[in-house]
C-alpha positions in Angstrom: 0.0 0.1 0.0 2.8 2.4 1.0 4.6 1.7 -2.4 1.4 2.5 -4.3 0.9 5.8 -2.5 4.4 6.8 -3.2 4.1 5.9 -6.9 0.9 7.9 -7.2 2.5 10.9 -5.4 5.5 10.7 -7.8 3.1 10.6 -10.8 1.2 13.5 -9.6 4.4 15.6 -9.1 5.7 14.5 -12.6 2.5 15.5 -14.3 2.3 18.9 -12.5 5.9 19.8 -13.5 5.9 18.3 -17.0 4.8 21.5 -18.6 7.4 23.5 -16.9 10.2 21.3 -18.2 9.3 22.6 -21.6 9.9 26.3 -20.8 13.0 27.7 -22.2 15.9 28.8 -20.0 16.7 31.9 -22.1 14.6 35.1 -22.4 12.5 35.4 -25.5 14.6 37.0 -28.3 17.8 36.3 -26.5 20.7 35.0 -28.6 23.3 32.4 -27.6 27.0 33.5 -27.9 30.1 31.2 -27.7 32.3 32.7 -25.0 35.2 30.1 -24.9 36.3 26.8 -26.4 39.2 24.3 -26.4 37.6 22.1 -23.7 37.6 18.4 -23.8 34.7 17.4 -21.5 33.0 20.0 -19.2 30.4 19.5 -16.5 29.2 20.7 -13.1 28.5 24.3 -13.7 27.9 26.2 -10.5 27.4 29.9 -9.7 28.7 31.8 -6.6 26.9 34.7 -4.9 28.3 37.2 -7.4 27.2 35.3 -10.4 30.6 34.0 -11.5 30.3 30.5 -13.0 32.6 27.5 -12.2 32.9 24.4 -14.2 35.3 21.5 -14.6 37.2 20.3 -17.7 37.9 16.8 -16.4 40.3 15.5 -18.9 42.4 18.6 -18.8 42.4 18.3 -14.9 41.3 21.8 -14.1 38.4 24.0 -12.7 37.5 27.1 -14.7 35.9 30.3 -13.7 33.8 32.7 -15.8 33.9 36.1 -14.2 30.7 37.9 -14.7 32.2 41.2 -13.8 35.4 41.0 -16.0 33.7 39.0 -18.7 36.5 36.6 -19.1 37.5 33.0 -18.4 40.4 32.0 -16.1 41.7 28.8 -14.6 40.4 28.7 -11.0 42.5 25.5 -10.2 44.9 23.2 -12.0 45.5 19.6 -10.8 41.9 19.3 -9.7 42.0 15.7 -9.1 39.9 15.1 -12.2 
């Protein structure tokens, strides 16, 4: 009975949020711009309180930082254990 209740609850949540998953993440009319390249495999984007974006380039063993204020990319940490 408990498993059936959980399954129904998950189905209701999935149905309620399905339409939202279709919404775009960009503002209407916005255009995408390539800011940097030369990465091999990136993942894990995260933002800090200032809006700077950090992400990993695992095969190159580094963590990168996109500075929102400076508008440029820098290496935050090398030998990141990746």
